[in-house]
C-alpha positions, 0 to 999 in steps of 0.5 A: 500500500502507498499510504498509511493513516499517518501519511494523510497530512494537512497544510499548516497555512491555516495557522497564523505564524510570523516567527519561529516561536509561533511555528514552534507553537503551531507544531507543539499545540495544533499539529500535535493535537490533530495527531492525538485526536486521530489516535496516531503515533506520528503524523506527516505534516505539510508545513507552511513557513513564511520567508522570515521564519525560514531565514531565522531558522537557517541563520540561527543554528540553535533555533533550528536545532530547537525546531527539529527537536520539537518536531521530533518530540511532537512525533511530526514528520515534515515531508512537504512544505507550502512555499506559495505564500511568501509573507503574512498569509493571515494579514488583514488583506492578502488578496493578490499579494500572495503571488508576490514575489513571483518567479521572475523575481530573485526574492522568490528564487532565494526563498525557494532555495532557503526553504528547500535547504531547510527541508533537506535537513528536516526530512525524516530518515525514511523519506528521501524525497520532499515536495515544496509547492509554489505558485505557477509562475505569477499573477496573470494581470501582472505578466508579460513576455519578459517576466515569463522568460525570466521566470522560466530561466529561474525555474530551470536554474533552480532545477539544476541547483536542486540536483546539486542539493541532492548530491550534497545531502542525499535528499531530493526536493521537488519544487511543485508548481500549483495551478490556480485560477487567475495565475499564468498557469490555470489549466492542466493543458497549459501546465503540460505545455510548460513541461513539454515545450517551454521548460525543455527549450529554456533548459537546452539554452542554459545547458540543463537537461530535460531529465533534470528539469522533470526530476526536480520540477513537478506539479502540485495538483490542488483539486479545488483549483481545477474544479473551479476551472471545470476540469474533470480531475480524473482526466486531468491527472490522466493527462499528466501521467500520459505526458510523463509530468510528475505530480508530486503533491495533491492538495485535497480541497473543495470549492463552492458551487452555486447552481442558481446564481440568477436568484437574488436570494442565493446571491444574497447568501453568497455575499457572506463568502465575499471577504477582505482577506483572500481572493475568491476567483469565480468561473462559469461555463457557457457552452464550451467557454469559461468566463471568469472574475478575479474575485467574488465581489466582482461577480456579484456586482457585475450584472453582465457576468453570466448568471444563467449557468452555475458558478464555481468559487475559489473558496476552500470549504471543509472537504467532507461537505457535499453542501453548505446547507445554511447558505443553500450552496453546493461544493465540488466534493465529487471532484475530490472523490474523483481524485481518490478514484484515480489513485485507486485505479493507478497503483504506481502513482503515489504523490504526497497527500495534503488536505488544504482548507486554509479558510477556516478563519474566514468561513462564515456561519456554523462552520467557523471554529469557535476557538483554537481547540474547535479548529483542531477538532475540525481539522482532525475531522477532515483527515478522518473523512479522507481516511474513510474515503481512502479505506473504502478504496483500499488505499490504506495499509492495514484498513 
């Protein structure tokens, strides 16, 4: 079997942390509590570390040793990190700031190198490959040809650097590009093109073999994002396999669906999900065309945006929910189950798995956690639900 219960991780970007001390607290209080609530001796973790913390841990050896010791004492195993948000992911307003710096900028390269260096030191002995998710080049409204070429050069160069890191440490870290609506790379077809044509061409020009690019660069497949783009995730994952593009990590997540956005009362309820911190991209499909708005507030106020076809909203909702009953809204849970079906049907496919519902702090209504302990309980319940679904598909050892 490819997974045990302990291998089902959750992403710690749901917890605010701006200093190493706050990260210590997240590990020892929150992640440990989730492990204990699940009755596990140890738990694999998808850790989010902002740039300030990564720098602090690399520059202060005592702080790093303390961090590593605390992770070990809490029986947490760091096999994956979220290197997408660079700064304060829990600022009052994040929105498009989450895409900065992008892959055309040296700060993104420096952060990714530092995080990969840290990961190589944190990987447990039994794990020789770690995954580091990152943004898919940059934010589309800010993009141009020059930035695109520079981003490709930076990615090819970091693949070469990661090869050297493996030679010196014996640990392979794969940088995994995460498609997202509104970014340069939104769709599976576009990501396949990136790996099949653009990266190999730039690699050849810079003396980096295609094998190296594909060995150290991969895909982070966020189910919510691709469901918002109206992709069938089973077919999307099949396309990556067919084109030999590595999927290093799957983020198990679910989006909102609005079946009848033409009804004023439905849009009125949907307004509760339009909040100030994060972007909530909206997509709708009319015929074969996908129409989009960069944020939910824009879709709600633009009378020209199609309302006679269903909407999908980039708002991560608890993965076990098929409906958000109090708001008469649906979810894309079926897409998540399709991803698990793909894992069941392809027994040599074993990416890291990570539940990512980072929106607990802004979700309205009854789902909103009452306090820190309630959040820990809700996170544990998500992992337990995923475990049940995986066990039903015979994906877990011993179950």
